[in-house]
Structures are given as structure tokens and as C-alpha cells.
N, CA and C atoms as an extended XYZ file, in Angstrom:
525
Properties=species:S:1:pos:R:3:atomname:S:1:resname:S:1:resid:I:1 pbc="F F F"
N       -15.716      -97.917      180.437 N   MET     1
C       -16.111      -96.587      180.442 CA  MET     1
C       -17.433      -96.083      181.000 C   MET     1
N       -18.257      -97.080      180.587 N   ALA     2
C       -19.969      -97.260      180.827 CA  ALA     2
C       -19.852      -96.963      182.363 C   ALA     2
N       -19.347      -97.978      183.271 N   PRO     3
C       -19.703      -97.947      184.741 CA  PRO     3
C       -18.927      -96.549      185.282 C   PRO     3
N       -17.935      -96.274      184.663 N   PHE     4
C       -17.817      -94.808      185.290 CA  PHE     4
C       -18.462      -93.537      185.108 C   PHE     4
N       -19.248      -93.633      183.830 N   ARG     5
C       -20.497      -92.736      183.623 CA  ARG     5
C       -21.657      -92.835      184.402 C   ARG     5
N       -21.823      -94.301      184.835 N   TYR     6
C       -22.916      -94.298      185.596 CA  TYR     6
C       -22.713      -93.714      186.995 C   TYR     6
N       -21.293      -94.192      187.744 N   TRP     7
C       -21.042      -93.588      188.914 CA  TRP     7
C       -21.233      -92.188      189.040 C   TRP     7
N       -20.849      -91.450      187.929 N   ILE     8
C       -20.730      -90.104      187.848 CA  ILE     8
C       -22.209      -89.622      187.855 C   ILE     8
N       -22.829      -90.141      187.044 N   SER     9
C       -24.016      -89.711      187.202 CA  SER     9
C       -24.804      -89.776      188.453 C   SER     9
N       -24.771      -91.064      189.139 N   ILE    10
C       -25.012      -91.117      190.679 CA  ILE    10
C       -24.404      -89.986      191.148 C   ILE    10
N       -23.264      -89.962      191.113 N   PHE    11
C       -22.722      -88.638      192.278 CA  PHE    11
C       -23.328      -87.189      192.188 C   PHE    11
N       -23.614      -86.909      190.909 N   LEU    12
C       -24.197      -85.405      190.493 CA  LEU    12
C       -25.510      -85.748      190.821 C   LEU    12
N       -26.365      -86.805      190.672 N   ALA    13
C       -27.845      -86.643      191.029 CA  ALA    13
C       -27.837      -86.575      192.702 C   ALA    13
N       -27.033      -87.161      193.616 N   LEU    14
C       -26.991      -86.894      195.023 CA  LEU    14
C       -26.391      -85.831      195.223 C   LEU    14
N       -25.432      -84.889      194.994 N   LYS    15
C       -25.003      -83.761      194.824 CA  LYS    15
C       -25.871      -82.498      194.690 C   LYS    15
N       -26.649      -83.057      193.399 N   LEU    16
C       -27.665      -81.813      193.069 CA  LEU    16
C       -29.066      -81.945      193.859 C   LEU    16
N       -29.394      -83.402      194.402 N   PHE    17
C       -30.861      -83.422      194.732 CA  PHE    17
C       -31.080      -84.072      196.177 C   PHE    17
N       -30.427      -84.932      196.483 N   ALA    18
C       -30.436      -85.875      197.525 CA  ALA    18
C       -29.608      -84.868      198.610 C   ALA    18
N       -28.347      -84.320      198.706 N   LEU    19
C       -27.769      -84.104      199.803 CA  LEU    19
C       -28.277      -82.606      200.089 C   LEU    19
N       -28.303      -81.846      199.167 N   PRO    20
C       -29.307      -80.529      200.142 CA  PRO    20
C       -29.991      -81.095      200.679 C   PRO    20
N       -31.155      -81.539      200.143 N   MET    21
C       -32.392      -81.955      201.190 CA  MET    21
C       -31.765      -82.504      202.597 C   MET    21
N       -30.667      -83.223      202.501 N   ALA    22
C       -30.513      -84.257      203.959 CA  ALA    22
C       -29.742      -82.987      204.768 C   ALA    22
N       -29.058      -81.818      204.117 N   TYR    23
C       -28.562      -81.021      204.783 CA  TYR    23
C       -29.246      -79.791      205.335 C   TYR    23
N       -30.511      -79.669      204.892 N   GLY    24
C       -31.125      -78.548      205.296 CA  GLY    24
C       -31.090      -77.388      204.446 C   GLY    24
N       -31.498      -77.743      202.992 N   ALA    25
C       -31.580      -76.862      201.886 CA  ALA    25
C       -32.453      -75.729      202.335 C   ALA    25
N       -32.365      -74.601      201.597 N   GLU    26
C       -33.587      -73.619      201.802 CA  GLU    26
C       -34.482      -73.811      201.082 C   GLU    26
N       -35.623      -73.542      201.558 N   SER    27
C       -37.111      -73.566      201.206 CA  SER    27
C       -37.926      -72.456      201.146 C   SER    27
N       -38.898      -72.190      200.258 N   LEU    28
C       -39.720      -70.751      200.499 CA  LEU    28
C       -41.007      -71.632      200.858 C   LEU    28
N       -41.951      -70.764      201.546 N   SER    29
C       -43.302      -71.052      201.810 CA  SER    29
C       -43.997      -71.056      200.592 C   SER    29
N       -45.536      -71.523      200.825 N   ALA    30
C       -46.174      -71.612      199.295 CA  ALA    30
C       -46.261      -70.258      198.805 C   ALA    30
N       -46.565      -69.519      199.304 N   ASP    31
C       -46.906      -68.179      198.499 CA  ASP    31
C       -45.823      -67.257      198.736 C   ASP    31
N       -44.253      -67.804      198.982 N   GLY    32
C       -42.994      -67.157      198.939 CA  GLY    32
C       -42.633      -66.038      199.838 C   GLY    32
N       -43.558      -65.841      201.167 N   ARG    33
C       -43.510      -64.884      202.213 CA  ARG    33
C       -41.941      -65.215      202.741 C   ARG    33
N       -42.234      -66.704      203.273 N   PHE    34
C       -41.088      -66.958      204.240 CA  PHE    34
C       -40.179      -67.914      203.645 C   PHE    34
N       -38.997      -67.755      204.063 N   LYS    35
C       -37.731      -68.454      203.557 CA  LYS    35
C       -36.904      -69.291      204.536 C   LYS    35
N       -37.109      -70.574      204.451 N   ASP    36
C       -36.489      -71.562      205.756 CA  ASP    36
C       -35.193      -71.588      205.118 C   ASP    36
N       -34.298      -70.989      205.985 N   LEU    37
C       -32.594      -71.138      205.499 CA  LEU    37
C       -31.927      -72.376      205.724 C   LEU    37
N       -32.763      -73.664      206.258 N   GLY    38
C       -32.518      -74.769      206.632 CA  GLY    38
C       -31.683      -74.977      207.737 C   GLY    38
N       -31.546      -74.060      208.460 N   ASP    39
C       -30.489      -74.014      209.754 CA  ASP    39
C       -30.938      -73.803      210.819 C   ASP    39
N       -32.561      -73.719      211.026 N   GLY    40
C       -33.171      -73.404      211.963 CA  GLY    40
C       -33.805      -71.907      211.831 C   GLY    40
N       -33.442      -71.071      211.182 N   ALA    41
C       -33.976      -69.649      211.027 CA  ALA    41
C       -35.070      -69.555      209.832 C   ALA    41
N       -36.067      -69.031      209.853 N   VAL    42
C       -36.862      -68.533      208.525 CA  VAL    42
C       -36.823      -67.038      208.735 C   VAL    42
N       -36.717      -66.300      207.387 N   ILE    43
C       -36.835      -64.889      206.908 CA  ILE    43
C       -38.206      -64.630      206.903 C   ILE    43
N       -39.022      -63.650      207.006 N   ASP    44
C       -40.147      -63.030      206.872 CA  ASP    44
C       -39.941      -62.009      205.891 C   ASP    44
N       -40.212      -62.142      204.487 N   GLY    45
C       -40.187      -61.276      203.464 CA  GLY    45
C       -40.835      -60.058      203.707 C   GLY    45
N       -41.878      -60.356      204.637 N   LYS    46
C       -42.600      -58.847      204.646 CA  LYS    46
C       -42.277      -57.974      205.667 C   LYS    46
N       -41.542      -58.521      206.866 N   SER    47
C       -41.141      -57.954      208.069 CA  SER    47
C       -39.692      -57.908      208.030 C   SER    47
N       -39.034      -58.709      207.343 N   GLY    48
C       -37.410      -58.531      207.363 CA  GLY    48
C       -36.913      -59.153      208.353 C   GLY    48
N       -37.980      -59.852      209.254 N   LEU    49
C       -37.325      -60.263      210.810 CA  LEU    49
C       -36.681      -61.866      210.339 C   LEU    49
N       -36.243      -62.259      211.377 N   ALA    50
C       -35.650      -63.575      211.191 CA  ALA    50
C       -36.488      -64.302      212.668 C   ALA    50
N       -36.916      -65.537      212.295 N   TRP    51
C       -37.864      -66.130      213.260 CA  TRP    51
C       -36.947      -67.622      213.514 C   TRP    51
N       -36.932      -68.022      214.689 N   ALA    52
C       -36.781      -69.748      214.821 CA  ALA    52
C       -37.658      -70.408      214.327 C   ALA    52
N       -37.451      -71.237      213.538 N   ARG    53
C       -38.251      -72.278      212.820 CA  ARG    53
C       -39.077      -73.001      213.971 C   ARG    53
N       -38.570      -73.718      215.021 N   GLU    54
C       -38.803      -74.293      215.867 CA  GLU    54
C       -39.519      -73.144      216.912 C   GLU    54
N       -40.534      -73.257      217.832 N   ASP    55
C       -40.611      -72.564      218.886 CA  ASP    55
C       -40.473      -73.496      220.176 C   ASP    55
N       -40.389      -72.812      221.365 N   SER    56
C       -39.639      -73.586      222.691 CA  SER    56
C       -40.748      -74.956      222.738 C   SER    56
N       -41.829      -74.854      222.592 N   TRP    57
C       -42.808      -76.001      222.350 CA  TRP    57
C       -42.361      -77.000      221.936 C   TRP    57
N       -42.061      -76.883      220.430 N   SER    58
C       -41.594      -78.191      219.803 CA  SER    58
C       -40.240      -78.641      219.886 C   SER    58
N       -39.485      -77.840      220.586 N   LYS    59
C       -38.017      -77.815      220.902 CA  LYS    59
C       -38.070      -78.642      222.276 C   LYS    59
N       -38.827      -78.405      223.296 N   LEU    60
C       -38.617      -78.837      224.506 CA  LEU    60
C       -39.508      -79.878      225.172 C   LEU    60
N       -41.181      -79.527      224.250 N   GLY    61
C       -41.944      -80.399      224.479 CA  GLY    61
C       -42.937      -80.103      226.017 C   GLY    61
N       -42.484      -78.581      226.224 N   LYS    62
C       -43.104      -78.443      227.680 CA  LYS    62
C       -43.365      -76.841      227.690 C   LYS    62
N       -44.304      -76.478      228.461 N   CYS    63
C       -44.434      -75.155      228.756 CA  CYS    63
C       -43.555      -74.116      229.071 C   CYS    63
N       -43.565      -72.982      228.999 N   LEU    64
C       -42.504      -72.402      229.752 CA  LEU    64
C       -43.440      -70.851      230.254 C   LEU    64
N       -43.009      -70.756      231.600 N   THR    65
C       -43.558      -69.156      232.142 CA  THR    65
C       -42.895      -68.168      231.425 C   THR    65
N       -43.140      -67.032      231.816 N   TRP    66
C       -42.573      -65.540      230.839 CA  TRP    66
C       -41.341      -65.885      231.202 C   TRP    66
N       -40.516      -66.028      232.321 N   GLN    67
C       -39.263      -65.995      232.877 CA  GLN    67
C       -38.426      -67.420      231.999 C   GLN    67
N       -39.133      -68.221      232.121 N   ASP    68
C       -38.491      -69.275      231.328 CA  ASP    68
C       -38.419      -69.096      229.964 C   ASP    68
N       -39.416      -68.206      229.434 N   ALA    69
C       -39.179      -68.036      228.047 CA  ALA    69
C       -37.999      -66.717      227.633 C   ALA    69
N       -37.858      -65.857      228.727 N   GLN    70
C       -36.836      -65.063      228.634 CA  GLN    70
C       -35.700      -65.809      228.585 C   GLN    70
N       -35.526      -66.977      229.810 N   ASP    71
C       -34.066      -67.336      229.676 CA  ASP    71
C       -33.867      -68.589      228.607 C   ASP    71
N       -34.986      -68.884      227.847 N   TYR    72
C       -34.700      -69.622      226.593 CA  TYR    72
C       -34.222      -68.860      225.725 C   TYR    72
N       -34.592      -67.902      225.207 N   VAL    73
C       -34.184      -67.025      224.128 CA  VAL    73
C       -32.951      -66.395      224.585 C   VAL    73
N       -32.585      -66.323      225.236 N   LYS    74
C       -31.311      -65.726      225.704 CA  LYS    74
C       -30.410      -66.768      225.612 C   LYS    74
N       -30.660      -67.971      226.078 N   ASN    75
C       -29.561      -69.052      225.572 CA  ASN    75
C       -29.592      -69.846      224.193 C   ASN    75
N       -30.721      -69.202      223.710 N   LEU    76
C       -31.024      -70.102      222.021 CA  LEU    76
C       -29.879      -69.732      221.219 C   LEU    76
N       -29.311      -70.863      220.713 N   GLN    77
C       -28.311      -70.817      219.675 CA  GLN    77
C       -28.786      -71.675      218.498 C   GLN    77
N       -29.300      -71.354      217.545 N   THR    78
C       -30.051      -71.703      215.992 CA  THR    78
C       -29.717      -70.775      215.070 C   THR    78
N       -29.731      -71.072      213.760 N   GLY    79
C       -29.639      -70.480      212.576 CA  GLY    79
C       -28.061      -69.448      212.589 C   GLY    79
N       -27.366      -70.078      213.386 N   GLY    80
C       -25.889      -69.466      213.623 CA  GLY    80
C       -25.977      -68.144      214.225 C   GLY    80
N       -26.981      -67.708      214.923 N   PHE    81
C       -27.054      -66.547      215.766 CA  PHE    81
C       -27.302      -66.934      217.415 C   PHE    81
N       -27.035      -66.065      217.962 N   SER    82
C       -27.141      -66.282      219.667 CA  SER    82
C       -27.838      -64.845      220.209 C   SER    82
N       -28.398      -64.232      219.293 N   ASP    83
C       -28.744      -62.750      219.870 CA  ASP    83
C       -30.416      -62.540      219.625 C   ASP    83
N       -31.004      -63.962      219.834 N   TRP    84
C       -32.411      -64.025      219.833 CA  TRP    84
C       -32.952      -63.212      221.235 C   TRP    84
N       -34.742      -62.881      220.781 N   ARG    85
C       -35.145      -62.228      221.765 CA  ARG    85
C       -36.503      -62.655      221.740 C   ARG    85
N       -37.396      -62.281      222.823 N   LEU    86
C       -39.049      -62.347      222.897 CA  LEU    86
C       -39.489      -61.450      221.470 C   LEU    86
N       -40.724      -61.683      220.985 N   PRO    87
C       -41.268      -60.747      219.913 CA  PRO    87
C       -41.915      -59.945      220.746 C   PRO    87
N       -42.433      -58.778      220.021 N   THR    88
C       -43.299      -57.829      220.735 CA  THR    88
C       -45.001      -58.362      219.971 C   THR    88
N       -45.526      -57.714      220.840 N   MET    89
C       -46.905      -58.141      220.286 CA  MET    89
C       -47.320      -58.038      218.849 C   MET    89
N       -46.729      -56.641      218.480 N   GLY    90
C       -47.191      -56.283      217.311 CA  GLY    90
C       -46.294      -57.319      216.129 C   GLY    90
N       -45.269      -57.830      216.230 N   GLU    91
C       -44.190      -58.525      215.666 CA  GLU    91
C       -45.334      -60.087      215.607 C   GLU    91
N       -45.864      -60.548      216.483 N   LEU    92
C       -46.564      -61.597      216.573 CA  LEU    92
C       -48.190      -61.283      215.532 C   LEU    92
N       -48.783      -60.462      216.193 N   SER    93
C       -50.081      -60.416      215.457 CA  SER    93
C       -50.471      -59.355      214.736 C   SER    93
N       -49.708      -58.104      214.305 N   GLU    94
C       -50.231      -57.196      213.442 CA  GLU    94
C       -50.190      -57.351      211.957 C   GLU    94
N       -51.447      -56.993      211.465 N   PHE    95
C       -51.613      -57.266      209.974 CA  PHE    95
C       -50.764      -56.021      209.142 C   PHE    95
N       -50.450      -56.242      208.336 N   PRO    96
C       -49.924      -57.786      207.728 CA  PRO    96
C       -48.537      -57.942      207.836 C   PRO    96
N       -47.913      -57.353      208.833 N   LYS    97
C       -46.490      -57.925      208.755 CA  LYS    97
C       -46.395      -58.892      209.936 C   LYS    97
N       -47.346      -59.224      210.868 N   GLY    98
C       -47.406      -60.278      212.220 CA  GLY    98
C       -47.160      -61.631      211.823 C   GLY    98
N       -46.696      -62.313      212.491 N   LEU    99
C       -46.558      -63.807      212.264 CA  LEU    99
C       -47.867      -64.482      211.956 C   LEU    99
N       -48.942      -63.911      212.683 N   VAL   100
C       -50.251      -64.703      212.607 CA  VAL   100
C       -50.738      -64.268      211.331 C   VAL   100
N       -51.271      -65.418      210.447 N   GLU   101
C       -51.718      -65.134      209.024 CA  GLU   101
C       -52.917      -66.019      209.168 C   GLU   101
N       -54.151      -65.547      209.169 N   ARG   102
C       -55.456      -65.668      209.284 CA  ARG   102
C       -55.932      -66.660      208.103 C   ARG   102
N       -55.051      -66.626      206.796 N   ASN   103
C       -55.703      -67.386      205.745 CA  ASN   103
C       -54.706      -68.647      205.598 C   ASN   103
N       -54.033      -68.750      206.675 N   LYS   104
C       -52.766      -70.431      206.580 CA  LYS   104
C       -53.232      -70.915      208.110 C   LYS   104
N       -54.103      -71.484      208.500 N   PRO   105
C       -54.169      -72.462      209.231 CA  PRO   105
C       -53.062      -73.735      209.129 C   PRO   105
N       -52.582      -73.874      210.204 N   ASN   106
C       -51.200      -75.058      209.999 CA  ASN   106
C       -51.981      -75.961      211.378 C   ASN   106
N       -52.373      -77.201      210.911 N   ASN   107
C       -52.842      -78.052      212.059 CA  ASN   107
C       -51.832      -78.819      212.670 C   ASN   107
N       -51.804      -77.948      213.799 N   ILE   108
C       -50.363      -78.274      214.820 CA  ILE   108
C       -51.093      -78.713      216.095 C   ILE   108
N       -50.445      -79.885      216.712 N   GLY   109
C       -51.000      -80.172      218.129 CA  GLY   109
C       -49.988      -79.891      219.040 C   GLY   109
N       -50.313      -80.053      220.473 N   ALA   110
C       -49.697      -79.828      221.287 CA  ALA   110
C       -49.941      -80.941      222.226 C   ALA   110
N       -49.213      -81.843      222.746 N   ASP   111
C       -49.208      -82.987      223.435 CA  ASP   111
C       -48.914      -82.532      225.121 C   ASP   111
N       -49.922      -82.277      225.558 N   TYR   112
C       -50.147      -81.320      227.149 CA  TYR   112
C       -50.818      -82.589      228.002 C   TYR   112
N       -49.994      -83.218      228.725 N   LYS   113
C       -50.381      -84.023      229.346 CA  LYS   113
C       -51.345      -85.070      228.833 C   LYS   113
N       -52.854      -85.121      228.918 N   ASP   114
C       -53.767      -86.034      228.563 CA  ASP   114
C       -54.676      -85.193      227.359 C   ASP   114
N       -54.085      -83.819      227.270 N   TRP   115
C       -55.104      -83.373      226.202 CA  TRP   115
C       -54.189      -83.192      224.763 C   TRP   115
N       -54.678      -84.084      223.934 N   LYS   116
C       -54.377      -84.130      222.870 CA  LYS   116
C       -54.815      -83.595      221.572 C   LYS   116
N       -55.958      -82.777      221.704 N   GLU   117
C       -56.593      -82.300      220.550 CA  GLU   117
C       -55.538      -81.303      219.777 C   GLU   117
N       -56.109      -81.286      218.197 N   LYS   118
C       -55.321      -80.430      217.471 CA  LYS   118
C       -56.165      -79.255      217.105 C   LYS   118
N       -55.698      -78.058      217.143 N   TYR   119
C       -56.145      -76.941      216.602 CA  TYR   119
C       -55.656      -76.266      215.618 C   TYR   119
N       -56.270      -75.658      214.606 N   PRO   120
C       -55.450      -74.943      213.744 CA  PRO   120
C       -54.659      -73.738      214.157 C   PRO   120
N       -53.622      -73.416      214.132 N   LEU   121
C       -52.727      -72.192      214.472 CA  LEU   121
C       -52.843      -71.463      213.325 C   LEU   121
N       -52.594      -70.185      213.430 N   LEU   122
C       -52.934      -69.391      212.214 CA  LEU   122
C       -51.356      -68.942      211.682 C   LEU   122
N       -50.706      -69.710      211.390 N   LEU   123
C       -49.360      -69.904      211.278 CA  LEU   123
C       -48.720      -70.783      210.190 C   LEU   123
N       -47.966      -69.916      209.364 N   ASP   124
C       -47.529      -70.698      207.713 CA  ASP   124
C       -47.104      -72.309      208.233 C   ASP   124
N       -47.411      -73.308      207.261 N   PRO   125
C       -46.919      -74.399      207.448 CA  PRO   125
C       -45.548      -74.649      207.543 C   PRO   125
N       -44.610      -73.653      206.879 N   ILE   126
C       -43.196      -73.823      206.692 CA  ILE   126
C       -42.479      -74.054      208.491 C   ILE   126
N       -43.037      -73.383      209.521 N   PHE   127
C       -42.827      -73.417      210.717 CA  PHE   127
C       -42.975      -75.031      211.480 C   PHE   127
N       -43.665      -76.017      211.035 N   GLY   128
C       -43.557      -77.317      211.353 CA  GLY   128
C       -44.673      -77.638      211.808 C   GLY   128
N       -45.076      -78.956      212.032 N   PRO   129
C       -46.137      -79.832      212.779 CA  PRO   129
C       -46.463      -79.669      214.117 C   PRO   129
N       -45.503      -78.982      214.829 N   VAL   130
C       -45.955      -78.664      216.258 CA  VAL   130
C       -45.540      -77.456      217.107 C   VAL   130
N       -46.509      -77.126      217.962 N   GLY   131
C       -46.002      -75.621      218.595 CA  GLY   131
C       -46.914      -75.116      219.558 C   GLY   131
N       -46.677      -74.368      220.325 N   ALA   132
C       -47.343      -73.727      221.357 CA  ALA   132
C       -48.669      -72.976      220.828 C   ALA   132
N       -49.419      -73.317      221.758 N   TYR   133
C       -51.062      -72.395      221.188 CA  TYR   133
C       -50.794      -71.127      221.568 C   TYR   133
N       -50.116      -70.603      222.784 N   TRP   134
C       -49.888      -69.343      223.134 CA  TRP   134
C       -48.370      -68.688      223.224 C   TRP   134
N       -47.972      -67.899      222.408 N   LEU   135
C       -46.728      -67.373      222.345 CA  LEU   135
C       -46.502      -65.989      223.237 C   LEU   135
N       -45.576      -66.260      224.231 N   TRP   136
C       -45.459      -64.972      225.201 CA  TRP   136
C       -44.814      -63.890      224.149 C   TRP   136
N       -45.218      -62.706      224.876 N   SER   137
C       -44.217      -61.161      223.879 CA  SER   137
C       -43.323      -61.034      224.972 C   SER   137
N       -42.495      -59.832      224.490 N   SER   138
C       -41.670      -59.132      225.466 CA  SER   138
C       -42.419      -58.154      226.100 C   SER   138
N       -43.739      -58.030      226.017 N   GLU   139
C       -44.473      -56.918      226.563 CA  GLU   139
C       -45.008      -56.998      227.803 C   GLU   139
N       -44.928      -56.134      228.849 N   THR   140
C       -45.368      -56.752      230.162 CA  THR   140
C       -46.415      -55.374      230.573 C   THR   140
N       -47.084      -56.007      231.730 N   ASP   141
C       -48.209      -54.952      232.134 CA  ASP   141
C       -47.779      -54.857      233.524 C   ASP   141
N       -47.013      -54.274      234.304 N   GLY   142
C       -46.539      -54.152      235.439 CA  GLY   142
C       -45.436      -55.174      235.738 C   GLY   142
N       -44.998      -55.474      237.012 N   PRO   143
C       -44.531      -56.876      237.434 CA  PRO   143
C       -44.771      -57.932      237.716 C   PRO   143
N       -46.150      -58.127      237.564 N   GLU   144
C       -46.750      -59.481      237.280 CA  GLU   144
C       -47.254      -60.049      236.321 C   GLU   144
N       -47.473      -59.093      235.106 N   ARG   145
C       -48.171      -59.668      234.037 CA  ARG   145
C       -47.492      -59.359      232.633 C   ARG   145
N       -47.668      -60.268      231.823 N   ALA   146
C       -47.021      -59.949      230.509 CA  ALA   146
C       -48.144      -60.326      229.481 C   ALA   146
N       -47.920      -60.176      228.082 N   GLY   147
C       -48.742      -60.261      227.279 CA  GLY   147
C       -48.314      -61.284      226.394 C   GLY   147
N       -49.185      -62.275      225.769 N   PHE   148
C       -48.890      -62.974      224.828 CA  PHE   148
C       -49.983      -63.085      223.767 C   PHE   148
N       -49.882      -64.138      222.780 N   VAL   149
C       -50.914      -64.069      221.542 CA  VAL   149
C       -51.447      -65.224      221.306 C   VAL   149
N       -52.531      -65.536      221.380 N   ASP   150
C       -53.089      -67.077      221.033 CA  ASP   150
C       -53.019      -67.150      219.618 C   ASP   150
N       -52.512      -68.023      219.143 N   MET   151
C       -51.898      -68.636      217.916 CA  MET   151
C       -53.246      -68.880      217.073 C   MET   151
N       -54.034      -69.420      217.762 N   ARG   152
C       -55.317      -70.385      217.399 CA  ARG   152
C       -56.416      -69.157      216.601 C   ARG   152
N       -56.163      -67.979      217.297 N   THR   153
C       -57.240      -66.737      217.022 CA  THR   153
C       -56.504      -65.312      216.631 C   THR   153
N       -55.319      -65.472      217.018 N   GLY   154
C       -54.553      -64.119      216.682 CA  GLY   154
C       -54.799      -63.143      217.730 C   GLY   154
N       -55.683      -63.513      218.892 N   THR   155
C       -55.962      -62.505      220.025 CA  THR   155
C       -54.804      -62.235      220.923 C   THR   155
N       -54.759      -60.903      221.185 N   ARG   156
C       -53.648      -60.565      222.319 CA  ARG   156
C       -54.247      -60.620      223.592 C   ARG   156
N       -53.624      -61.166      224.581 N   VAL   157
C       -54.194      -61.511      225.769 CA  VAL   157
C       -53.158      -61.217      226.783 C   VAL   157
N       -53.434      -61.088      228.250 N   GLY   158
C       -52.137      -60.670      229.328 CA  GLY   158
C       -52.420      -61.688      229.974 C   GLY   158
N       -51.175      -62.379      230.858 N   ALA   159
C       -51.521      -63.085      231.987 CA  ALA   159
C       -50.578      -62.907      233.011 C   ALA   159
N       -50.696      -63.759      234.224 N   ASP   160
C       -49.709      -63.651      235.094 CA  ASP   160
C       -48.288      -64.450      234.281 C   ASP   160
N       -47.194      -63.670      234.768 N   LYS   161
C       -46.128      -64.222      234.161 CA  LYS   161
C       -45.735      -65.611      234.579 C   LYS   161
N       -46.461      -66.197      235.657 N   LYS   162
C       -46.028      -67.513      236.070 CA  LYS   162
C       -47.003      -68.559      235.601 C   LYS   162
N       -47.625      -67.988      234.614 N   THR   163
C       -48.871      -69.016      233.907 CA  THR   163
C       -47.680      -69.905      232.982 C   THR   163
N       -48.449      -71.216      233.256 N   CYS   164
C       -47.608      -72.107      232.205 CA  CYS   164
C       -48.836      -73.210      231.709 C   CYS   164
N       -49.244      -72.960      230.640 N   PHE   165
C       -50.260      -73.930      230.309 CA  PHE   165
C       -50.332      -73.466      228.530 C   PHE   165
N       -49.629      -74.700      227.879 N   VAL   166
C       -49.225      -74.946      226.246 CA  VAL   166
C       -48.845      -73.448      225.969 C   VAL   166
N       -47.956      -72.907      226.565 N   MET   167
C       -47.377      -71.747      226.273 CA  MET   167
C       -45.961      -71.766      226.145 C   MET   167
N       -45.590      -70.852      225.219 N   GLY   168
C       -43.917      -71.051      224.672 CA  GLY   168
C       -43.404      -69.522      224.264 C   GLY   168
N       -42.464      -69.715      223.565 N   VAL   169
C       -41.853      -68.457      222.776 CA  VAL   169
C       -41.284      -69.049      221.378 C   VAL   169
N       -41.751      -67.966      220.553 N   ARG   170
C       -40.862      -68.204      219.330 CA  ARG   170
C       -39.666      -67.115      218.988 C   ARG   170
N       -38.613      -67.291      218.850 N   ALA   171
C       -37.702      -66.194      219.020 CA  ALA   171
C       -37.321      -65.646      217.790 C   ALA   171
N       -37.076      -64.222      218.075 N   VAL   172
C       -37.269      -63.719      216.917 CA  VAL   172
C       -35.722      -62.702      216.993 C   VAL   172
N       -35.521      -62.241      215.526 N   ARG   173
C       -34.355      -61.390      215.656 CA  ARG   173
C       -34.450      -60.529      214.315 C   ARG   173
N       -33.425      -59.095      214.566 N   ALA   174
C       -33.421      -58.560      213.053 CA  ALA   174
C       -32.126      -59.233      212.535 C   ALA   174
N       -32.343      -59.400      211.234 N   PRO   175
C       -31.321      -59.919      210.401 CA  PRO   175
C       -30.225      -58.808      210.300 C   PRO   175
């Protein structure tokens, strides 16, 4: 009977502790603001928005133009959803509900050609160890320019839509 109890205890230990971790169990950020659902989506407790855990840079390892970013979110299927979109400038940077958090630098590096410096991004570490320095927004300024947020500083900037230099998108959706 002792071996049976041993195997039952091993099974229960795996069931309760190891297997949920392996299959992407939910987890909270240190301050409880963000909830990683373990399926590619992170829920923001302040704004109520769902964010893709990985941005396009971490998934693809390359920069995206604004049009590429549009195409990326249109085709993104993660977290069990396919209705992702580009975020607004406010969703990215407005205090206190914006994704930018000045008190949470996350040392993230982008491997861009020979440029391998790491800069702290103002982003909760729950979003992972790799990300784009600049994230495109849905906002445009005429046919040639679009807005993006510098995730190292939280600064709102505009650029030519064809710009592609450590730029990506973090998809968002309303839950």
C-alpha cells in the first residue's frame, strides 16, 4: 500500500504545482495591477484592457513600419482572441492607466543588427524580457505620419509611417 500512496502524492504534487506552471498558469504582477492569463494575454486592472504579453518585436525579432504593425495586429491570434488592434497614444502613455509605468523599469534589450544595448523600458516585468523601444499607436497625423511612444521615456512622438528602427506594436483589445 505504501507505493500506491507514494505515487498518489507524486501525482497530486505534479497536478497542483508543476503542471499549471508548464501549461501557462495565471500570475499577477508584483503590485497586482496586471494579470498574466498564461495564454498570451495580460489584463490591466487599472484600465480593464487586455494586452498581448509579447509585442511584435519579441515575437518576430524585427522592426515594423506602421502599416506592418496594422497588418500584424489584424492577423494576431493570441489569448484566444483575434480582434486585437493598435493602441491609442493615451492607452500607451497616459497616467495612471497607460501602459507606461515610470516606477517600473524593466531591463529589456532589443537585438537590432549590431546594436545590443539594453535600456530600461517603463514597463511592468510581467511583459517579459524582450521588447521594442518604440511602440506604434493607432493615431495618425495626415497620410504620411503616425504616433508612437518611446517606452524608455514615455514620450509621445510622431514619425513617418515607413520608419522601421526598433519599432513594433503591443496589441490591445477591450475584454
